[in-house]
C-alpha positions as CSV (number, residue, x, y, z in Angstrom):
1,M,-4.4,68.1,-40.1
2,P,-2.3,66.9,-37.1
3,R,-3.1,63.3,-36.0
4,L,-3.6,62.5,-32.3
5,A,-1.8,59.6,-30.7
6,W,-4.0,56.6,-30.5
7,V,-5.0,55.3,-27.0
8,P,-6.8,52.0,-26.5
9,P,-10.5,52.6,-25.9
10,S,-10.6,50.7,-22.6
11,L,-7.9,53.0,-21.2
12,R,-9.3,56.3,-22.3
13,W,-11.6,56.6,-19.3
14,L,-8.5,56.6,-17.0
15,T,-6.8,59.8,-18.2
16,R,-6.1,61.8,-21.2
17,H,-2.4,62.3,-20.4
18,A,0.0,61.7,-23.2
19,V,2.0,59.1,-21.0
20,L,-0.7,56.5,-21.7
21,Q,-0.1,56.7,-25.5
22,A,2.5,53.9,-25.4
23,L,1.0,51.9,-22.5
24,P,1.1,48.1,-23.5
25,P,-1.9,45.8,-22.8
26,T,-1.9,43.6,-19.7
27,T,-2.7,40.4,-21.5
28,F,-1.0,38.6,-24.5
29,T,1.9,41.1,-24.2
30,R,4.6,39.2,-26.0
31,Y,5.9,40.9,-29.2
32,W,3.3,43.7,-28.8
33,Q,3.5,46.9,-30.8
34,P,1.3,50.0,-30.3
35,F,-1.0,51.2,-33.0
36,Q,0.9,53.1,-35.7
37,P,-1.3,55.8,-37.3
38,P,-0.7,56.1,-41.1
39,P,1.3,59.1,-42.3
40,S,-0.7,61.8,-44.1
41,E,-0.1,61.9,-47.8
42,A,-0.6,64.9,-50.1
43,D,-2.2,63.0,-52.9
44,E,-4.8,61.3,-50.8
45,G,-7.7,59.9,-52.8
46,E,-11.2,59.4,-51.7
47,T,-10.6,55.7,-50.9
48,T,-7.5,56.5,-49.0
49,R,-9.2,59.2,-46.9
50,S,-12.0,56.8,-46.1
51,F,-9.5,54.1,-45.1
52,M,-7.6,56.6,-42.9
53,T,-10.9,57.7,-41.3
54,A,-11.8,54.1,-40.5
55,L,-8.3,53.6,-39.0
56,E,-8.7,56.7,-36.8
57,N,-12.1,55.5,-35.7
58,Q,-10.6,52.0,-35.0
59,D,-13.3,50.5,-37.3
60,I,-11.6,47.2,-38.2
61,D,-14.6,45.8,-40.0
62,A,-14.8,48.8,-42.3
63,C,-11.0,48.7,-43.0
64,L,-11.2,45.0,-43.9
65,A,-14.2,45.6,-46.2
66,M,-12.3,48.3,-48.0
67,L,-9.2,46.1,-48.1
68,R,-11.1,43.3,-49.8
69,A,-12.3,45.8,-52.5
70,H,-9.2,47.9,-53.1
71,T,-5.5,47.4,-52.5
72,P,-4.4,50.2,-50.1
73,A,-0.9,51.7,-49.9
74,Y,1.5,49.6,-47.9
75,P,1.7,52.1,-45.0
76,L,-2.1,51.8,-44.6
77,W,-1.8,48.0,-44.5
78,L,1.0,48.3,-41.8
79,S,-1.2,50.6,-39.8
80,L,-4.2,48.2,-40.0
81,W,-2.0,45.3,-39.0
82,T,-0.8,47.1,-35.8
83,L,-4.4,48.0,-35.0
84,V,-5.6,44.4,-35.3
85,A,-2.5,42.8,-33.8
86,E,-2.8,44.7,-30.6
87,G,-4.9,41.7,-29.6
88,P,-7.6,41.4,-27.0
89,N,-8.7,44.1,-24.7
90,P,-5.8,45.1,-22.4
91,I,-8.2,45.0,-19.4
92,P,-10.2,41.9,-20.3
93,A,-13.8,41.6,-19.1
94,S,-15.7,38.8,-20.9
95,G,-15.2,37.1,-24.2
96,L,-11.4,37.4,-24.1
97,Y,-10.7,34.2,-26.1
98,D,-13.6,34.9,-28.5
99,R,-11.8,38.2,-29.4
100,L,-8.6,36.3,-29.7
101,D,-10.1,34.0,-32.3
102,T,-11.3,37.1,-34.3
103,V,-7.9,38.7,-34.1
104,C,-6.2,35.6,-35.3
105,W,-8.5,35.2,-38.3
106,H,-8.2,38.9,-39.2
107,L,-4.4,38.7,-39.0
108,C,-4.3,35.6,-41.2
109,E,-6.4,37.4,-43.7
110,L,-4.0,40.4,-43.6
111,Y,-1.1,38.0,-43.9
112,H,-2.5,36.2,-47.0
113,F,-3.4,39.6,-48.5
114,H,0.2,40.8,-48.0
115,Q,1.5,37.7,-49.7
116,S,-0.5,38.4,-52.8
117,A,-0.6,42.2,-52.9
118,Y,3.0,42.9,-51.8
119,P,5.0,40.0,-53.2
120,T,8.3,41.9,-53.1
121,R,8.0,42.9,-49.5
122,S,8.5,40.8,-46.4
123,I,6.6,41.1,-43.1
124,P,8.8,42.6,-40.4
125,P,10.1,40.0,-37.9
126,Q,8.2,41.6,-35.0
127,M,4.9,41.4,-36.8
128,R,5.5,37.8,-37.8
129,Q,6.4,36.8,-34.3
130,R,3.3,38.6,-33.0
131,L,1.1,36.6,-35.3
132,V,2.8,33.3,-34.5
133,Y,2.5,34.1,-30.8
134,L,-1.2,34.8,-31.0
135,L,-1.8,31.7,-33.1
136,L,0.0,29.6,-30.5
137,K,-2.0,31.1,-27.7
138,R,-5.2,30.2,-29.6
139,A,-3.9,26.7,-30.2
140,E,-3.0,26.2,-26.5
141,R,-6.5,27.4,-25.6
142,I,-8.1,24.6,-27.7
143,D,-5.4,22.0,-27.2
144,A,-7.9,19.3,-26.0
145,T,-10.0,19.9,-29.1
146,F,-7.0,19.2,-31.4
147,V,-6.2,15.9,-29.6
148,A,-9.6,14.4,-30.4
149,E,-9.5,11.9,-33.2
150,A,-12.6,13.5,-34.8
151,R,-10.7,16.8,-35.3
152,T,-7.8,15.3,-37.3
153,E,-8.5,17.6,-40.3
154,Q,-8.9,20.7,-38.2
155,R,-5.6,19.8,-36.4
156,R,-3.8,19.5,-39.8
157,T,-5.3,22.8,-40.9
158,Q,-4.1,24.6,-37.8
159,A,-0.7,23.1,-38.0
160,S,-0.4,24.1,-41.7
161,I,-1.3,27.7,-40.9
162,L,1.3,27.8,-38.1
163,L,4.0,26.4,-40.4
164,D,3.0,28.8,-43.2
165,V,3.1,31.9,-41.0
166,A,6.2,30.9,-39.1
167,G,8.3,30.3,-42.3
168,D,11.9,29.8,-41.3
169,L,12.2,29.2,-37.6
170,H,15.4,31.1,-37.5
171,T,13.4,34.3,-38.0
172,L,11.7,33.6,-34.7
173,D,13.5,34.0,-31.4
174,G,14.6,30.9,-29.6
175,D,11.7,30.8,-27.0
176,L,9.0,31.2,-29.7
177,A,10.7,28.6,-31.9
178,G,10.7,26.1,-29.1
179,R,7.1,26.9,-28.3
180,L,6.2,26.3,-31.9
181,V,7.9,22.9,-31.9
182,F,6.1,22.0,-28.7
183,R,2.7,22.9,-30.1
184,L,3.3,21.2,-33.4
185,A,4.2,18.0,-31.5
186,R,0.9,18.3,-29.5
187,M,-0.9,18.8,-32.8
188,Q,0.7,15.6,-34.1
189,A,2.2,17.3,-37.1
190,M,4.8,14.5,-37.4
191,D,5.9,15.2,-41.0
192,A,6.9,18.7,-40.1
193,L,8.7,18.0,-36.9
194,G,12.0,16.8,-38.5
195,P,12.9,20.1,-40.2
196,C,11.5,22.1,-37.3
197,L,13.7,20.2,-34.9
198,T,16.8,20.9,-37.0
199,A,16.0,24.6,-37.1
200,Y,15.3,24.7,-33.4
201,M,18.5,22.9,-32.5
202,T,20.7,25.1,-34.7
203,H,19.1,28.4,-33.6
204,D,21.5,31.2,-32.9
205,A,19.7,32.1,-29.6
206,P,18.2,29.0,-27.9
207,P,16.4,29.4,-24.6
208,Q,18.7,30.0,-21.7
209,D,16.8,27.8,-19.2
210,M,17.8,24.2,-20.0
211,V,14.6,22.8,-18.6
212,S,12.5,25.1,-20.7
213,A,14.7,24.4,-23.8
214,A,14.2,20.6,-23.4
215,Q,10.4,20.8,-23.2
216,P,9.8,20.9,-27.0
217,L,12.0,17.8,-27.3
218,A,10.1,16.0,-24.5
219,A,6.8,16.9,-26.3
220,V,8.1,15.5,-29.6
221,L,9.3,12.3,-27.8
222,D,6.0,11.9,-26.0
223,E,3.9,12.3,-29.1
224,A,6.2,10.0,-31.1
225,L,5.6,7.3,-28.5
226,A,1.9,7.8,-28.6
227,W,2.1,7.7,-32.4
228,H,4.0,4.4,-32.3
229,E,1.5,2.9,-29.8
230,R,-1.3,3.7,-32.3
231,T,0.3,2.7,-35.5
232,G,3.5,0.7,-34.7
233,Q,5.4,2.6,-37.4
234,E,9.2,2.6,-37.2
235,A,9.2,6.3,-38.2
236,A,7.7,7.1,-34.8
237,L,10.6,5.4,-33.0
238,I,13.1,7.2,-35.2
239,L,11.5,10.6,-34.4
240,G,11.6,9.7,-30.7
241,V,15.2,8.6,-30.6
242,E,16.2,11.7,-32.5
243,A,14.6,13.9,-29.9
244,I,16.6,12.0,-27.2
245,R,19.8,12.3,-29.2
246,L,19.4,16.0,-29.8
247,A,18.7,16.6,-26.1
248,F,21.9,14.7,-25.2
249,L,23.9,16.7,-27.7
250,R,22.8,20.0,-26.0
251,S,23.1,18.4,-22.5
252,W,19.5,19.3,-21.9
253,P,17.6,17.3,-19.3
254,I,14.9,14.9,-20.4
255,K,12.7,12.7,-18.1
256,H,13.8,9.2,-17.3
257,T,10.3,7.9,-17.9
258,L,10.2,9.1,-21.5
259,V,13.6,7.5,-22.3
260,Q,12.4,4.3,-20.6
261,R,9.1,4.3,-22.5
262,W,11.0,4.6,-25.8
263,L,13.3,1.7,-24.9
264,R,10.3,-0.4,-23.8
265,Q,8.5,0.2,-27.1
266,A,11.7,-0.3,-29.1
267,G,12.0,-3.9,-27.6
268,P,14.7,-5.9,-25.9
269,T,17.0,-6.2,-29.0
270,L,17.5,-2.5,-29.4
271,T,17.5,-2.0,-25.6
272,R,20.4,-4.4,-25.2
273,L,22.5,-2.3,-27.6
274,C,22.8,0.1,-24.7
275,L,24.6,-2.5,-22.7
276,A,27.5,-2.8,-25.2
277,P,30.7,-0.8,-24.8
278,P,30.1,2.8,-26.2
279,S,31.4,4.0,-29.5
280,T,32.2,7.6,-30.7
281,P,29.2,9.9,-31.5
282,R,29.0,10.4,-35.3
283,F,25.8,12.3,-36.2
284,P,25.5,16.1,-36.3
285,L,23.2,18.5,-34.4
286,A,20.3,18.0,-36.8
287,Y,17.5,15.7,-37.6
288,T,19.1,12.8,-39.6
289,A,16.5,10.0,-39.6
290,R,19.1,7.2,-39.8
291,P,18.4,3.5,-39.2
292,L,17.3,2.8,-35.7
293,D,20.2,0.7,-34.6
294,E,22.7,3.3,-35.6
295,L,20.8,6.0,-33.8
296,V,20.6,3.9,-30.6
297,R,24.3,3.4,-30.7
298,D,24.9,7.1,-31.2
299,V,22.6,7.9,-28.3
300,H,24.4,5.4,-26.1
301,A,27.8,6.9,-27.2
302,L,26.7,10.4,-26.0
303,R,25.7,9.2,-22.4
304,P,26.8,5.6,-22.0
305,Q,26.4,5.2,-18.3
306,Y,23.0,6.8,-18.3
307,M,21.7,4.7,-21.1
308,Y,23.1,1.6,-19.5
309,E,21.1,2.4,-16.3
310,R,17.9,3.1,-18.2
311,A,18.3,-0.1,-20.3
312,A,18.9,-2.1,-17.1
313,V,15.7,-0.7,-15.6
314,V,13.7,-1.5,-18.8
315,L,15.0,-5.0,-19.1
316,C,14.1,-5.6,-15.4
317,R,10.5,-4.8,-16.4
318,M,10.9,-7.4,-19.1
319,N,11.8,-9.9,-16.4
320,D,15.5,-9.8,-17.2
321,A,17.5,-8.5,-14.2
322,R,20.9,-9.5,-15.3
323,A,22.1,-6.1,-16.4
324,A,20.8,-4.5,-13.2
325,L,22.5,-7.1,-11.1
326,D,25.8,-6.7,-13.0
327,L,25.6,-2.9,-12.2
328,V,24.7,-3.4,-8.6
329,E,27.5,-5.9,-8.0
330,T,30.1,-3.3,-9.2
331,R,29.3,-1.3,-6.0
332,R,30.0,1.8,-8.0
333,P,28.9,5.0,-6.3
334,G,26.1,6.9,-7.9
335,I,23.9,4.0,-9.1
336,P,20.3,5.4,-9.2
337,F,17.7,4.1,-6.8
338,D,15.4,2.9,-9.5
339,V,18.1,0.4,-10.7
340,Y,17.9,-1.3,-7.3
341,A,14.2,-1.0,-7.1
342,S,13.6,-2.5,-10.6
343,A,16.0,-5.4,-9.9
344,I,14.2,-6.2,-6.6
345,S,10.8,-5.9,-8.4
346,A,11.9,-8.3,-11.2
347,L,13.4,-10.9,-8.7
348,T,10.4,-10.8,-6.4
349,W,8.1,-11.3,-9.4
350,M,10.1,-14.4,-10.2
351,V,9.7,-15.7,-6.7
352,R,5.9,-15.2,-6.8
353,T,5.7,-16.9,-10.3
354,R,7.8,-19.8,-9.0
355,V,10.8,-19.3,-11.3
356,S,13.9,-20.4,-9.3
357,P,12.2,-18.9,-6.2
358,Q,14.8,-19.7,-3.6
359,A,17.7,-18.3,-5.7
360,A,15.7,-15.3,-6.9
361,L,14.8,-14.5,-3.3
362,S,18.4,-14.7,-2.2
363,L,19.4,-12.3,-5.1
364,A,16.6,-9.9,-4.2
365,L,17.8,-9.6,-0.6
366,R,21.4,-9.3,-1.7
367,T,20.3,-6.3,-3.8
368,F,18.4,-5.0,-0.9
369,E,21.5,-5.0,1.3
370,A,23.5,-3.3,-1.5
371,L,21.0,-0.5,-1.6
372,Y,21.6,0.2,2.1
373,E,25.4,-0.1,1.6
374,A,25.1,2.6,-1.0
375,G,23.5,5.0,1.6
376,M,19.9,4.7,0.3
377,H,16.7,3.4,2.0
378,A,14.0,1.2,0.7
379,D,10.6,2.6,0.1
380,E,7.1,1.3,0.8
381,Q,6.7,-0.4,-2.5
382,M,9.9,-2.3,-2.2
383,Y,9.0,-3.6,1.3
384,G,5.6,-4.6,0.0
385,E,7.1,-6.6,-2.9
386,L,9.4,-8.5,-0.6
387,V,6.7,-9.3,1.9
388,R,4.5,-10.7,-0.9
389,A,7.5,-12.7,-2.1
390,F,8.0,-14.2,1.3
391,E,4.3,-15.0,1.5
392,S,4.5,-17.0,-1.7
393,R,7.2,-19.2,-0.2
394,M,4.7,-20.4,2.4
395,H,3.0,-22.5,-0.3
396,S,4.8,-25.4,-1.8
397,R,4.1,-25.6,-5.5
398,P,6.1,-26.9,-8.5
399,A,8.8,-24.4,-9.6
400,E,10.6,-23.7,-12.9
401,T,14.4,-23.3,-13.0
402,C,16.2,-20.3,-14.5
403,A,19.8,-21.1,-15.3
404,W,21.2,-17.5,-15.0
405,V,19.5,-17.0,-11.6
406,E,20.8,-20.3,-10.2
407,A,24.3,-19.6,-11.5
408,R,24.5,-16.4,-9.4
409,V,23.8,-18.1,-6.1
410,D,26.4,-20.5,-4.5
411,E,24.4,-22.2,-1.8
412,P,20.7,-21.7,-1.3
413,I,19.7,-20.4,2.1
414,P,16.4,-21.5,3.7
415,W,13.8,-18.8,3.1
416,T,12.9,-18.8,6.8
417,T,16.5,-17.8,7.6
418,L,16.3,-15.1,5.0
419,L,13.0,-13.8,6.4
420,A,14.5,-13.6,9.9
421,S,17.6,-11.8,8.7
422,W,15.6,-9.3,6.6
423,T,13.3,-8.5,9.4
424,R,16.2,-7.8,11.7
425,H,17.7,-5.5,9.1
426,M,14.4,-3.7,8.8
427,M,14.0,-3.1,12.5
428,A,17.7,-2.2,12.9
429,H,17.3,0.6,10.4
430,H,14.1,1.8,11.9
431,D,12.2,1.3,8.7
432,V,9.0,0.0,10.2
433,P,7.2,3.4,9.7
434,L,8.0,3.1,6.0
435,V,6.0,-0.1,5.6
436,R,2.3,-0.1,5.1
437,A,0.2,-1.5,8.0
438,D,-1.3,-4.3,6.0
439,H,2.2,-5.4,4.8
440,L,3.4,-5.4,8.4
441,S,0.5,-7.6,9.4
442,R,1.4,-10.0,6.6
443,L,5.0,-10.1,7.8
444,L,3.9,-10.7,11.4
445,R,1.7,-13.6,10.2
446,L,4.7,-15.1,8.4
447,H,6.9,-15.0,11.5
448,I,4.2,-16.6,13.6
449,R,3.7,-19.4,11.1
450,C,7.5,-19.9,11.0
451,R,7.4,-20.0,14.8
452,H,9.8,-17.1,15.2
453,G,8.8,-16.1,18.7
454,R,11.3,-13.4,19.5
455,Q,11.0,-11.6,16.2
456,S,7.3,-11.9,16.3
457,R,7.3,-10.2,19.6
458,Q,9.7,-7.4,18.5
459,L,7.8,-6.8,15.3
460,Y,4.5,-6.6,17.2
461,E,5.9,-4.0,19.6
462,Q,7.2,-1.9,16.7
463,M,3.9,-2.1,15.0
464,R,2.0,-1.0,18.1
465,E,4.4,1.9,18.5
466,H,4.2,3.2,14.9
467,H,0.6,2.2,14.1
468,V,-1.2,2.9,17.3
469,S,-4.8,2.4,16.0
470,M,-4.2,-1.0,14.4
471,L,-4.3,-4.5,15.9
472,P,-1.2,-6.2,14.5
473,C,-2.6,-9.7,14.6
474,T,-6.3,-10.4,14.0
475,S,-6.3,-14.1,13.4
476,P,-7.4,-16.0,16.5
477,T,-5.2,-19.0,15.6
478,L,-2.0,-16.9,15.0
479,F,-2.7,-14.7,18.0
480,G,-3.2,-17.8,20.1
481,W,0.3,-19.1,19.2
482,L,2.0,-15.9,19.9
483,F,0.0,-15.5,23.1
484,M,0.9,-19.0,24.3
485,H,4.5,-18.6,23.4
486,S,4.6,-15.4,25.5
487,Y,2.8,-16.5,28.7
488,S,4.7,-19.9,28.6
489,R,8.0,-18.0,29.3
490,P,8.7,-15.9,32.4
491,T,10.8,-13.4,30.4
492,S,7.9,-12.5,28.1
493,L,4.9,-12.7,30.5
494,S,4.6,-8.9,30.5
495,F,4.4,-9.0,26.7
496,A,1.6,-11.6,27.0
497,M,-0.3,-9.2,29.3
498,R,0.1,-6.5,26.6
499,L,-1.2,-9.0,24.0
500,Y,-4.1,-9.8,26.1
501,Q,-5.0,-6.2,26.7
502,D,-4.7,-5.3,23.0
503,W,-6.9,-8.3,22.0
504,C,-9.6,-7.5,24.5
505,A,-9.6,-3.8,23.8
506,S,-10.4,-4.6,20.2
507,G,-13.7,-6.2,21.4
508,R,-12.5,-9.8,20.7
509,A,-13.0,-12.7,23.1
510,L,-9.9,-14.6,24.3
511,P,-9.8,-18.1,22.8
512,Q,-11.0,-20.4,25.5
513,A,-8.1,-22.8,25.1
514,H,-5.8,-20.1,26.5
515,I,-7.8,-19.0,29.5
516,E,-6.6,-21.7,31.9
517,P,-2.9,-21.8,31.0
518,Y,-2.8,-18.0,31.0
519,L,-4.3,-18.0,34.5
520,R,-1.8,-20.6,35.6
521,S,1.1,-18.5,34.4
522,L,-0.2,-15.4,36.2
523,L,-0.7,-17.4,39.4
524,A,2.8,-18.9,39.2
525,Y,4.2,-15.4,39.6
526,G,1.7,-14.2,42.2
527,M,-0.4,-11.9,39.9
528,A,-3.7,-12.5,41.7
529,S,-5.0,-9.0,40.8
530,M,-4.4,-9.7,37.1
531,V,-6.2,-13.0,37.5
532,Q,-9.2,-11.1,38.9
533,R,-9.1,-8.7,36.0
534,V,-9.0,-11.5,33.4
535,V,-11.8,-13.4,35.0
536,G,-13.9,-10.2,35.1
537,D,-13.2,-9.6,31.4
538,Q,-14.2,-13.1,30.4
539,R,-17.5,-13.2,32.2
540,A,-19.2,-11.5,29.2
541,H,-17.7,-14.0,26.7
542,V,-17.5,-17.4,28.3
543,P,-20.4,-19.4,30.0
544,L,-20.0,-19.1,33.7
545,P,-19.7,-22.9,34.4
546,T,-16.9,-23.1,31.8
547,L,-15.1,-20.1,33.1
548,A,-15.4,-21.4,36.7
549,S,-13.9,-24.7,35.5
550,Y,-10.9,-22.8,34.1
551,V,-10.4,-20.7,37.2
552,V,-10.8,-23.6,39.6
553,R,-8.4,-25.8,37.5
554,A,-5.8,-23.0,37.4
555,H,-5.9,-22.5,41.2
556,L,-5.9,-26.2,42.0
557,A,-2.8,-26.7,39.8
558,H,-0.9,-24.4,42.2
559,G,-2.4,-26.0,45.4
560,H,-4.8,-23.1,46.1
561,D,-7.9,-25.3,46.8
562,E,-9.6,-22.8,49.1
563,A,-9.2,-20.0,46.5
564,A,-10.4,-22.3,43.8
565,F,-13.7,-23.1,45.7
566,A,-14.1,-19.4,46.6
567,W,-13.9,-18.5,42.9
568,A,-16.3,-21.2,42.0
569,S,-18.8,-19.9,44.5
570,N,-18.4,-16.3,43.4
571,L,-18.9,-17.2,39.7
572,L,-21.7,-19.8,40.0
573,N,-23.9,-18.5,42.8
574,T,-26.2,-16.2,40.9
575,P,-27.2,-12.8,42.4
576,E,-30.7,-14.1,43.2
577,E,-29.2,-16.8,45.3
578,A,-26.5,-14.6,46.9
579,V,-28.9,-12.4,48.8
580,D,-28.3,-10.9,52.2
581,W,-29.6,-13.0,55.1
582,D,-29.7,-12.9,58.9
583,D,-30.0,-15.4,61.7
584,T,-33.8,-15.6,61.3
585,S,-33.7,-16.6,57.7
586,H,-32.4,-19.6,55.8
587,P,-28.9,-19.1,54.3
588,P,-28.6,-19.2,50.5
589,V,-28.0,-22.6,49.0
590,P,-25.1,-22.8,46.5
591,S,-26.0,-24.0,43.0
592,L,-25.5,-27.6,42.0
593,T,-23.2,-26.4,39.3
594,Y,-20.8,-25.0,41.9
595,Y,-20.5,-28.5,43.5
596,A,-20.2,-30.2,40.2
597,V,-17.3,-27.9,39.1
598,C,-15.5,-28.4,42.4
599,F,-15.7,-32.2,42.4
600,Y,-15.0,-32.6,38.7
601,E,-12.0,-30.3,38.6
602,T,-10.5,-31.6,41.9
603,S,-10.6,-35.1,40.5
604,R,-8.0,-34.0,37.9
605,Y,-5.3,-33.7,40.7
606,P,-4.6,-36.9,42.6
607,Q,-2.7,-35.0,45.4
608,Y,-6.0,-33.8,46.8
609,A,-7.3,-37.4,47.1
610,M,-4.2,-38.3,49.2
611,D,-4.7,-35.3,51.5
612,P,-6.9,-36.3,54.5
613,H,-8.0,-32.7,55.1
614,A,-8.9,-32.2,51.5
615,R,-10.9,-35.5,51.5
616,Q,-12.8,-34.4,54.5
617,R,-13.6,-31.0,52.9
618,L,-14.8,-32.8,49.7
619,D,-16.9,-35.2,51.7
620,A,-18.6,-32.3,53.5
621,L,-19.2,-30.5,50.2
622,F,-20.7,-33.7,48.8
623,G,-23.1,-33.9,51.7
624,E,-24.2,-30.4,51.0
625,F,-24.5,-31.3,47.3
626,Q,-26.8,-34.3,48.1
627,L,-29.0,-32.0,50.3
628,G,-29.2,-29.4,47.5
629,L,-29.9,-32.2,45.0
630,A,-32.9,-33.4,47.1
631,H,-34.4,-29.9,47.0
632,A,-33.7,-29.5,43.3
633,I,-35.4,-32.8,42.5
634,A,-38.4,-31.8,44.5
635,S,-38.7,-28.5,42.6
636,S,-38.0,-30.2,39.2
637,S,-35.1,-27.8,38.5
638,V,-32.3,-30.2,38.0
639,C,-29.8,-30.9,35.1
640,M,-28.6,-34.5,34.8
641,D,-25.3,-33.4,33.2
642,T,-24.5,-31.3,36.3
643,I,-25.4,-34.3,38.6
644,S,-23.2,-36.6,36.5
645,R,-20.2,-34.3,36.7
646,A,-20.5,-34.1,40.5
647,Y,-20.8,-37.9,40.9
648,Y,-18.0,-38.5,38.3
649,G,-15.7,-36.2,40.2
650,M,-16.4,-37.8,43.6
651,L,-16.1,-41.4,42.1
652,R,-12.8,-40.5,40.6
653,V,-11.4,-39.0,43.8
654,T,-12.4,-42.1,45.7
655,L,-10.8,-44.4,43.1
656,Q,-7.6,-42.3,43.4
657,V,-7.8,-43.1,47.1
658,L,-7.7,-46.8,46.2
659,G,-4.8,-46.2,43.8
660,A,-6.7,-46.7,40.6
661,D,-5.4,-43.6,38.9
662,S,-2.1,-43.3,40.7
663,S,-0.6,-45.4,43.5
664,P,-0.3,-43.4,46.7
665,A,3.0,-43.2,48.5
666,D,1.4,-44.5,51.8
667,P,-1.2,-47.2,51.3
668,L,-4.4,-46.7,53.2
669,P,-5.3,-49.0,56.1
670,L,-7.5,-51.9,55.1
671,P,-10.6,-50.6,56.9
672,D,-10.3,-47.3,55.1
673,R,-9.9,-49.1,51.8
674,Q,-13.0,-51.1,52.5
675,A,-14.9,-47.9,53.3
676,A,-13.7,-46.3,50.1
677,W,-14.8,-49.4,48.1
678,D,-18.2,-49.4,49.7
679,R,-18.5,-45.6,49.0
680,I,-17.7,-46.2,45.3
681,H,-20.3,-48.9,45.2
682,T,-22.9,-46.6,46.8
683,L,-22.1,-43.6,44.6
684,W,-22.2,-45.7,41.5
685,H,-25.7,-47.1,42.2
686,E,-27.0,-43.6,43.2
687,W,-25.8,-42.2,40.0
688,H,-27.2,-45.1,38.0
689,D,-30.7,-44.7,39.6
690,L,-30.6,-40.9,39.0
691,N,-29.6,-41.4,35.4
692,R,-32.6,-43.7,34.8
693,S,-35.1,-41.5,36.6
694,L,-34.0,-38.0,35.4
695,G,-32.8,-38.8,31.9
696,P,-29.7,-39.9,30.1
697,T,-26.4,-38.2,30.5
698,A,-24.6,-36.5,27.7
699,T,-22.6,-38.8,25.4
700,S,-19.2,-37.4,26.4
701,L,-19.9,-37.9,30.1
702,Q,-21.3,-41.4,29.5
703,G,-17.9,-42.2,27.9
704,D,-16.2,-40.9,31.0
705,F,-18.3,-43.1,33.2
706,D,-17.6,-46.1,31.1
707,A,-13.9,-45.5,31.5
708,L,-14.3,-45.0,35.2
709,Y,-16.3,-48.2,35.5
710,A,-13.5,-50.1,33.7
711,Q,-11.0,-48.9,36.3
712,F,-13.4,-49.8,39.1
713,Q,-13.6,-53.4,37.8
714,H,-9.8,-53.8,38.2
715,V,-9.8,-52.6,41.9
716,P,-10.0,-55.7,44.1
717,R,-12.4,-55.5,47.0
718,P,-10.7,-56.3,50.4
719,S,-12.0,-59.5,52.0
720,A,-13.3,-59.7,55.5
721,A,-10.2,-61.8,56.5
722,H,-7.9,-59.1,55.2
723,I,-9.8,-56.5,57.1
724,D,-9.7,-58.4,60.4
725,G,-6.1,-59.3,59.9
726,G,-5.3,-55.6,59.4
727,Q,-7.2,-54.7,62.5
728,Y,-5.6,-57.3,64.8
729,G,-2.1,-57.4,63.4
730,G,-2.7,-60.4,61.1
């Protein structure tokens, strides 16, 4: 009877048109063949008819059961193969890979049945490739399972099945042969990889894409290196270098990292063979398993410049940068970036480990300059290594000497000079954005510690431009030096103002040691509004008496005594005291602290003691102070330290009138000198009585009074005769 063309069951619901008879599946399509119904035979027996019926009904289980009981005709076996080998459902739903497992085991059963039942026949290449393809798809699916150490036996079984089914790799196409080599490498079938590599490399139709063609060799090399790490066997290194050599023979690309891993595991002796002059390649395009040194020389002969560069990089990681430096010093175009990077990394490590640090740092910066001369730019890691190397030079520790490093440097250059030169280079090439923020902060700290004011300023500005959200310098000590260096110079006062604003914007308090000199610098250039802003900022961080002292001192230094006293009144008169008042109420009384600050700070500047108008103002203020003191003592709200500061300031001013601190240009008349002496005597006894009745003064102030009393002892008191002589002309 006529046989109908077979259509996959999952497609029968679409249409019954004959066009769908040869429609391939949509998954696992490589090497696919449609189902081939068996030809009808005139002498069909009962068993054959049952087998054919099962094939027509696509009953694979029934067909396999009959196959195990009876040997069918070869055409029936072929028909069953095509039925099974169609693979998973063309429109997969669920259980796709479960069905793939079933298909693979059924095909393996059919394959072994064919080997025993039809020994004179060979499986058609298309069928063999289909089976190898499906087995590879299954192996790729469970790749992670095969890698596990507990699955060693299962891995070997799967590799053995693949090798048995594949047979001669020349019967497979180039892509499938490469895929098989790749999977055998991942299965760690090391014993079988040598012959497979030879067959793959001598294939008549290798893959056209060079990157794809090199992947099996890369997999072999990767697994060989892993094998060597586990066992340390030389055979693993031989297999790996053979993969490199075969890739070079075909001019196929292979990753630098894999070649360098092989050289690193091979050790420095074999690696240095790649630095010798190249010889002529001698070995064929096949797996040879020669001695290691011969294979390394042959690999070097195939690509001498490349292997020299890779060997130089690997030796740098072994702390031997000589080969890389020799290559860099040739200034040959085309030197890879990683040669420069590895040389700098090795040299900076020597600096950090104190091995000829000065010479190694000079060589590292010389290599850095050569990198830019070659038209390349440093990266973030390179800048970070150099910053850490410079940081290590801040600490003086014993250092070892390396002869070859010292021999390459004529005259050592101070590392601070190298630091300045390198930073200028970085900013000139606009590389600040390439450097990590924390490395830039470290670099800024280095420049501040080296007292490089201009470069610290330039680097700070670059950091603020490219890293807006960061505060470049967070150390109060280092910030203080840069801030002082800036406000001490007229040309950089605007930068000091920026420093101040950045520091305060971060929520930090300005170090108190810099408040007064900063205010002086601002007042020197008439920036009164900026002074007002600074004082307003510092009110929340500095005690008001201390802040008032700084402000008064800064104004007095520039001769602004009225402004100084006004600031003191503004800062020290509390809101409760500074209430509104009219003619019918008593005016508010300034605080005693206000007077103490005015007297104490004015006494620092002898010019006010020599000015009659200033003395009169101070005398009037002291009278107000004594009145306020009387009220304070009556209300028991008085601080002896505040009283002592006021008396100390007034005593010191009066002593300056007598010339104890500094000799006036015009000596006072004798009656005035006698009055000053008497005033000192009176003030001294008043303070002494207050000190006994109200409590002792702070230790620091007591020392000031002792020093003042010593000066007072050396001031002679004018006699009555001298006074009368001065009044009547002698």
